[in-house]
KEVO-413736 format. One record per residue (C-alpha): residue number from 0; residue in one letter; chain; x, y, z. Coordinates in Angstrom, 1 decimal, always signed. Layout:
N
NUM,A,A,X,Y,Z
...
end
This chain:
245
0,M,A,-94.7,-192.1,+114.6
1,G,A,-92.7,-190.3,+111.9
2,E,A,-93.2,-193.2,+109.4
3,M,A,-96.9,-193.2,+110.1
4,M,A,-97.1,-189.5,+109.3
5,K,A,-95.2,-190.0,+106.1
6,M,A,-97.5,-192.8,+105.0
7,K,A,-100.5,-190.6,+105.9
8,D,A,-99.1,-187.8,+103.8
9,F,A,-98.3,-190.1,+100.9
10,N,A,-101.8,-191.5,+100.9
11,A,A,-103.2,-188.0,+101.0
12,G,A,-101.0,-187.2,+98.0
13,L,A,-102.3,-190.2,+96.1
14,K,A,-105.9,-189.0,+96.7
15,A,A,-105.0,-185.5,+95.6
16,G,A,-103.4,-186.8,+92.4
17,L,A,-106.2,-189.1,+91.5
18,S,A,-107.9,-186.4,+89.4
19,I,A,-104.7,-186.1,+87.4
20,A,A,-104.5,-189.8,+86.8
21,I,A,-108.1,-189.8,+85.5
22,G,A,-107.4,-186.8,+83.3
23,Y,A,-104.4,-188.5,+81.8
24,F,A,-106.5,-191.5,+80.7
25,P,A,-107.6,-190.2,+77.2
26,I,A,-104.4,-188.4,+76.5
27,A,A,-102.0,-191.2,+77.3
28,I,A,-104.3,-193.8,+75.6
29,T,A,-104.2,-191.6,+72.5
30,F,A,-100.4,-191.2,+72.7
31,G,A,-99.9,-195.0,+72.9
32,L,A,-102.3,-195.5,+70.0
33,L,A,-100.6,-192.9,+67.8
34,A,A,-97.1,-194.2,+68.8
35,K,A,-98.2,-197.6,+67.4
36,T,A,-99.5,-196.1,+64.1
37,T,A,-96.2,-194.0,+63.9
38,G,A,-94.2,-197.3,+63.9
39,L,A,-92.9,-197.4,+67.5
40,T,A,-92.8,-200.7,+69.3
41,I,A,-94.6,-201.1,+72.6
42,I,A,-91.2,-201.0,+74.3
43,E,A,-90.2,-197.8,+72.5
44,A,A,-93.5,-196.1,+73.3
45,T,A,-93.4,-197.1,+76.9
46,A,A,-89.8,-196.1,+77.3
47,M,A,-90.7,-192.6,+75.9
48,S,A,-93.4,-192.2,+78.5
49,I,A,-91.0,-193.5,+81.3
50,F,A,-88.0,-191.4,+80.5
51,V,A,-89.4,-188.3,+78.7
52,Y,A,-92.8,-188.0,+80.6
53,A,A,-93.9,-184.9,+78.8
54,G,A,-97.2,-185.0,+77.0
55,A,A,-96.8,-182.1,+74.4
56,A,A,-93.2,-183.0,+73.7
57,Q,A,-94.0,-186.6,+73.2
58,Y,A,-96.7,-185.8,+70.7
59,I,A,-94.3,-183.4,+68.8
60,S,A,-91.7,-186.1,+68.8
61,L,A,-94.1,-188.5,+67.1
62,S,A,-94.7,-186.1,+64.3
63,L,A,-90.9,-185.6,+63.9
64,I,A,-90.2,-189.3,+64.1
65,A,A,-92.8,-189.9,+61.3
66,K,A,-90.8,-187.5,+59.2
67,S,A,-87.5,-189.2,+60.0
68,V,A,-86.1,-186.0,+61.6
69,D,A,-82.5,-186.2,+63.1
70,P,A,-82.8,-187.4,+66.7
71,V,A,-80.6,-184.5,+67.9
72,L,A,-83.3,-182.1,+66.7
73,I,A,-86.0,-184.0,+68.4
74,V,A,-84.1,-183.7,+71.7
75,L,A,-83.5,-180.0,+71.1
76,N,A,-87.2,-179.4,+70.4
77,T,A,-88.2,-181.4,+73.5
78,F,A,-85.8,-179.2,+75.6
79,I,A,-87.4,-176.0,+74.2
80,V,A,-90.9,-177.2,+74.8
81,N,A,-90.2,-178.2,+78.3
82,I,A,-88.0,-175.3,+79.4
83,R,A,-90.9,-174.0,+81.5
84,H,A,-90.2,-176.8,+83.9
85,F,A,-87.2,-175.0,+85.2
86,L,A,-89.4,-172.2,+86.5
87,M,A,-92.1,-174.5,+87.8
88,T,A,-89.7,-176.7,+89.9
89,A,A,-87.8,-173.6,+91.1
90,S,A,-91.1,-172.1,+92.3
91,L,A,-92.2,-175.4,+93.9
92,N,A,-88.8,-175.8,+95.7
93,E,A,-89.8,-172.7,+97.8
94,K,A,-93.0,-174.4,+99.0
95,L,A,-91.4,-177.8,+99.9
96,M,A,-90.1,-178.7,+103.3
97,P,A,-86.3,-179.2,+103.6
98,S,A,-85.2,-182.5,+102.0
99,S,A,-82.2,-184.1,+100.3
100,R,A,-81.2,-183.0,+96.8
101,T,A,-81.7,-186.5,+95.5
102,K,A,-85.3,-186.6,+96.5
103,K,A,-85.9,-183.2,+95.1
104,A,A,-84.3,-184.3,+91.8
105,W,A,-86.6,-187.3,+91.5
106,L,A,-89.6,-185.1,+92.3
107,A,A,-88.5,-182.5,+89.7
108,F,A,-88.5,-185.2,+87.0
109,W,A,-92.1,-186.2,+87.9
110,I,A,-93.4,-182.6,+87.8
111,T,A,-95.9,-181.8,+85.0
112,D,A,-98.2,-178.9,+84.5
113,E,A,-101.0,-180.7,+86.2
114,S,A,-99.0,-182.0,+89.2
115,F,A,-97.5,-178.5,+89.6
116,S,A,-100.9,-177.0,+89.7
117,V,A,-102.1,-179.4,+92.4
118,L,A,-99.0,-178.9,+94.6
119,A,A,-98.7,-175.1,+94.1
120,T,A,-102.3,-174.4,+95.0
121,R,A,-102.3,-176.4,+98.2
122,K,A,-103.3,-174.3,+101.2
123,E,A,-100.5,-175.6,+103.4
124,E,A,-97.6,-173.2,+103.8
125,K,A,-95.1,-176.0,+103.3
126,L,A,-95.5,-179.3,+101.5
127,T,A,-94.0,-182.6,+102.8
128,M,A,-92.0,-184.7,+100.4
129,A,A,-94.2,-187.7,+101.1
130,F,A,-97.4,-185.8,+100.0
131,S,A,-95.6,-184.5,+96.9
132,F,A,-94.4,-187.9,+95.9
133,G,A,-97.9,-189.3,+96.3
134,V,A,-99.3,-186.7,+93.8
135,A,A,-96.4,-187.2,+91.3
136,L,A,-96.3,-191.0,+91.5
137,I,A,-100.0,-191.7,+90.8
138,A,A,-99.9,-189.2,+87.8
139,Y,A,-96.7,-190.8,+86.5
140,S,A,-98.0,-194.4,+86.8
141,S,A,-101.2,-193.4,+85.1
142,W,A,-99.4,-191.9,+82.1
143,V,A,-97.1,-194.8,+81.6
144,G,A,-99.8,-197.4,+82.2
145,F,A,-102.3,-195.9,+79.8
146,T,A,-99.6,-195.5,+77.2
147,V,A,-99.2,-199.3,+77.2
148,V,A,-103.0,-199.8,+77.0
149,G,A,-103.2,-197.3,+74.1
150,H,A,-100.4,-199.1,+72.2
151,L,A,-102.1,-202.5,+72.7
152,I,A,-105.4,-201.1,+71.4
153,G,A,-103.6,-199.6,+68.4
154,A,A,-102.1,-203.0,+67.6
155,N,A,-105.6,-204.5,+67.3
156,L,A,-107.0,-201.9,+65.0
157,P,A,-107.4,-202.7,+61.3
158,P,A,-104.5,-201.3,+59.1
159,F,A,-106.7,-198.6,+57.4
160,L,A,-107.7,-197.2,+60.8
161,Q,A,-104.1,-197.2,+62.0
162,A,A,-103.2,-195.1,+59.0
163,A,A,-106.1,-192.8,+59.5
164,M,A,-105.1,-192.2,+63.1
165,S,A,-102.2,-190.0,+61.9
166,V,A,-104.8,-187.2,+61.4
167,A,A,-105.6,-187.4,+65.1
168,L,A,-102.1,-186.2,+65.9
169,Y,A,-102.8,-182.8,+64.4
170,A,A,-106.3,-182.7,+65.9
171,M,A,-104.6,-183.2,+69.3
172,F,A,-102.3,-180.3,+68.7
173,I,A,-105.3,-178.1,+67.9
174,G,A,-107.1,-179.4,+71.0
175,L,A,-104.1,-178.4,+73.2
176,L,A,-103.7,-175.0,+71.6
177,V,A,-107.2,-173.6,+71.3
178,P,A,-108.1,-173.6,+75.0
179,S,A,-104.9,-171.6,+75.7
180,M,A,-105.8,-169.1,+73.0
181,R,A,-109.2,-168.2,+74.5
182,G,A,-109.1,-164.8,+76.1
183,N,A,-105.3,-164.6,+75.8
184,R,A,-104.2,-162.3,+73.0
185,K,A,-100.5,-162.9,+73.6
186,V,A,-100.9,-166.7,+73.1
187,V,A,-102.8,-166.0,+69.8
188,V,A,-100.1,-163.7,+68.6
189,L,A,-97.4,-166.2,+69.6
190,A,A,-99.2,-169.1,+67.8
191,V,A,-99.9,-167.1,+64.6
192,T,A,-96.3,-165.8,+64.5
193,A,A,-94.8,-169.2,+65.0
194,A,A,-97.1,-170.7,+62.3
195,A,A,-96.2,-167.9,+59.9
196,I,A,-92.4,-168.3,+60.4
197,N,A,-92.7,-172.1,+60.2
198,G,A,-94.8,-171.7,+57.0
199,I,A,-92.1,-169.6,+55.4
200,F,A,-89.4,-172.2,+56.2
201,F,A,-91.7,-175.0,+54.9
202,W,A,-92.6,-173.4,+51.5
203,T,A,-89.1,-172.0,+50.8
204,G,A,-87.3,-175.2,+51.9
205,W,A,-84.7,-173.1,+53.8
206,L,A,-84.8,-175.4,+56.9
207,S,A,-85.7,-179.1,+57.5
208,T,A,-88.8,-179.9,+59.5
209,G,A,-86.9,-180.3,+62.9
210,W,A,-84.9,-177.1,+62.5
211,S,A,-88.0,-175.2,+61.2
212,I,A,-90.0,-176.0,+64.3
213,L,A,-87.1,-175.2,+66.6
214,V,A,-86.2,-171.9,+65.0
215,S,A,-89.8,-170.7,+64.6
216,T,A,-90.6,-171.5,+68.3
217,L,A,-87.6,-169.6,+69.5
218,A,A,-88.0,-166.7,+67.0
219,S,A,-91.7,-166.2,+67.7
220,S,A,-91.2,-166.4,+71.5
221,I,A,-88.4,-163.7,+71.4
222,F,A,-90.3,-161.5,+68.9
223,V,A,-93.6,-161.5,+70.9
224,E,A,-91.8,-161.0,+74.2
225,V,A,-89.9,-158.0,+72.8
226,I,A,-93.1,-156.5,+71.4
227,Y,A,-95.0,-156.9,+74.6
228,S,A,-92.1,-155.6,+76.7
229,M,A,-92.0,-152.5,+74.5
230,K,A,-95.7,-151.9,+74.9
231,S,A,-95.5,-152.4,+78.6
232,R,A,-92.7,-149.8,+78.8
233,E,A,-94.7,-147.3,+76.7
234,R,A,-97.6,-147.6,+79.1
235,T,A,-95.3,-147.3,+82.2
236,I,A,-93.5,-144.1,+81.1
237,P,A,-96.6,-141.9,+80.8
238,A,A,-97.9,-143.2,+84.1
239,Q,A,-94.6,-142.2,+85.8
240,K,A,-94.7,-138.8,+84.2
241,G,A,-98.2,-138.2,+85.4
242,A,A,-97.2,-139.3,+88.9
243,E,A,-94.3,-136.9,+88.9
244,S,A,-96.4,-134.0,+87.8
end
């Protein structure tokens, strides 16, 4: 009976994650195609999707690989970009039914922004591990599978089109950034600040590409957070004084 319930929950998870799998289709295809034009073999591109499994970080890695950046810096940049996953998985852990640490570790690796959204917004008070694995597995399989398809497509493109596809990498970054900037002043300030700092490093030559991205990301995040914290504190103090009077 217990096994039947687990299979039922797993199948329900697969259905719930189907929308993620469909959504990954164009992004993973594009990643595989750009990985080919960047010079990665199909094994290298697929391995990145299997072991890294982080869309934005993988796209950033492609641009750094194209510039022959030190692999250590690529790893550090990936860590910084994905540090939000600590918060997401910690939050999701509170919603999961009790399970072994090994299973939770596997699930944590498969959590992305999209799978987290599906799981975190479920109406159920507690989520079963079988359901969660269903959501995560179909999303993961889709990302890896479409990466392979994208690379195969890229291999069949004429050389001049493969070279032109490098521009699509920057278009993808813009496509990821603009929706987040709409109606969110903090994201706009963060993006502009990071771009300005990175621009200074680029034009002065103070830092290499990898270090420039890493430092500008951290510096802008800290700067913007400090500014917004100060503003929040300034609004809170008058409110407290008004309440006391």
